[in-house]
C-alpha positions in Angstrom: -3.5 34.8 -1.6 -6.1 36.2 0.7 -7.5 32.8 1.1 -4.1 31.5 2.1 -3.7 34.4 4.7 -7.2 33.7 6.1 -6.5 30.0 6.1 -3.1 30.6 7.9 -4.6 32.9 10.5 -7.5 30.5 11.1 -5.0 27.7 11.8 -2.8 29.8 14.0 -5.9 30.9 16.0 -7.1 27.4 16.5 -3.7 26.2 17.7 -3.2 29.1 20.0 -6.5 28.6 21.5 -5.9 24.9 22.2 -6.5 23.2 25.5 -3.2 24.0 27.7 -3.7 21.0 30.0 -3.0 18.6 26.9 0.2 20.4 26.0 1.3 21.1 29.5 4.3 19.0 30.5 5.5 18.4 34.2 8.6 20.1 34.9 11.5 18.0 35.8 12.2 18.0 39.5 15.5 20.0 40.2 16.6 17.7 43.1 17.2 14.9 40.5 19.6 16.9 38.1 22.8 15.2 37.8 21.5 11.6 38.5 23.4 8.8 36.9 20.3 7.1 35.3 16.9 8.7 34.6 14.1 6.2 34.4 12.0 7.0 31.3 8.1 7.5 31.6 7.4 4.4 29.7 9.8 2.1 31.7 8.5 3.6 35.0 4.9 2.8 34.0 5.8 -0.8 33.0 7.8 -1.1 36.2 4.9 0.1 38.4 2.6 -2.5 36.7 5.1 -5.4 37.0 5.8 -4.6 40.6 2.1 -4.5 41.6 1.6 -7.8 39.7 4.5 -9.3 41.7 3.1 -7.9 44.9 -0.4 -9.2 44.2 1.2 -12.7 43.4 3.5 -13.2 46.2 1.7 -11.1 48.9 -2.1 -11.2 48.0 -3.3 -10.5 51.6 -0.4 -8.1 52.7 -1.6 -5.2 54.8 0.2 -2.0 55.7 0.7 -2.9 59.3 2.1 -6.3 58.4 4.5 -4.6 56.0 5.5 -2.3 58.6 6.4 -5.2 61.0 8.5 -7.3 58.4 11.6 -8.8 59.8 14.8 -7.8 58.0 14.8 -10.9 55.8 11.2 -10.5 54.8 11.7 -6.9 54.0 14.7 -7.8 51.8 12.9 -10.4 50.0 10.0 -8.0 49.5 12.2 -5.4 48.1 13.9 -7.7 45.7 10.9 -9.5 44.4 8.5 -6.5 44.3 10.8 -3.7 43.2 14.2 -4.6 41.9 13.5 -7.8 40.0 10.6 -6.4 38.0 12.8 -3.4 37.2 15.7 -5.5 36.3 13.5 -7.3 33.7 12.6 -4.0 32.1 15.9 -2.0 32.1 18.6 -4.7 32.9 20.7 -5.6 35.8 23.6 -3.1 35.0 21.2 0.0 35.1 19.4 -1.3 38.2 22.8 -1.5 39.9 23.7 2.1 38.7 20.3 3.3 40.3 21.1 1.5 43.6 24.6 3.1 43.7 23.3 6.5 43.1 21.1 8.4 45.6 19.7 10.9 43.1 18.9 8.1 40.5 17.2 6.1 43.3 15.2 9.1 44.3 14.1 9.8 40.7 13.2 6.1 40.2 11.0 6.3 43.4 9.4 9.5 42.0 8.6 7.9 38.9 7.3 4.8 40.6 4.9 6.7 42.9 3.7 8.7 39.8 2.6 5.7 37.9 1.8 3.2 40.7 -1.6 1.5 40.1 -3.8 -0.5 42.2 -5.8 -2.4 39.4 -3.5 -4.4 37.2 -3.9 -7.7 35.3 -2.9 -10.7 37.4 0.0 -12.9 36.4 -0.6 -16.2 34.9 -1.0 -19.2 37.2 2.2 -20.7 36.4 4.3 -17.8 36.4 2.9 -16.8 39.8 3.4 -20.1 41.2 7.1 -20.1 40.1 7.5 -16.7 41.5 6.0 -17.6 44.8 8.2 -20.8 45.1 11.4 -18.8 44.3 10.3 -16.1 46.8 9.8 -18.8 49.4 13.2 -20.6 48.7 15.1 -17.2 48.7 13.5 -16.2 52.0 14.5 -19.7 53.5 18.2 -19.1 52.4 18.1 -15.5 53.8 16.9 -16.8 57.0 19.7 -19.3 57.2 18.1 -22.4 56.2 20.1 -24.4 53.7 18.5 -24.9 50.3 20.4 -26.7 47.7 20.1 -25.2 44.2 20.8 -28.4 42.6 18.2 -30.8 41.3 17.6 -33.6 43.7 17.7 -37.0 42.3 15.2 -39.5 43.7 16.7 -42.8 44.5 14.7 -46.0 44.0 16.4 -48.8 46.0 13.7 -51.3 45.4 14.9 -53.8 42.8 12.4 -56.4 41.8 13.5 -59.8 41.1 11.5 -61.2 37.9 10.5 -64.5 39.7 9.8 -62.9 43.0 11.0 -66.0 45.1 13.1 -65.8 48.2 13.6 -62.1 48.1 12.7 -59.3 50.5 9.5 -59.0 48.6 8.4 -62.5 49.8 10.1 -62.5 53.1 7.1 -63.9 54.9 6.9 -66.8 52.3 10.7 -67.5 52.6 10.6 -67.5 56.4 7.7 -70.1 56.3 9.7 -72.3 54.1 12.9 -71.9 56.1 11.2 -72.9 59.4 9.1 -75.5 57.8 12.2 -77.3 56.4 14.0 -76.8 59.8 11.1 -78.5 61.5 11.1 -81.4 59.1 14.8 -82.1 59.7 
């Protein structure tokens, strides 16, 4: 019995003297109480990484000054491709709309994003990056008012080849020589 008490006391003293920094949790910011959607820590971390990957891919040489002087169209595409599309892949379109519609939810999402924002992340694969860049370029063109068809464009080939190749547009020079030659003979 004395051994059990001694062991229990020893365990209690070890846990009581533990490092308080490891067990300390950050208090929930009061200004976000009542938000419609609260982004989880794990999703916020994934979002910050995915966002940074998209930004490195689409805007590899973007400076803060360039970003401040974005046109409305460029700022819209940047927000969509760097912030909202990566978040949409993580939590879904319906929750992103919920965050966008609620000021407190948006504020909390921004708070979480800043908390986990990282500068060094693994780059996207070459094919995925190329596709993302192409989509961003096409969307920017559409937002700027340039028409881009979403349909697959069919390439027409009008050159039909005659199997014998005689007296066709393929051999127009040859045909003209024969025509003029016979006209001169007659």
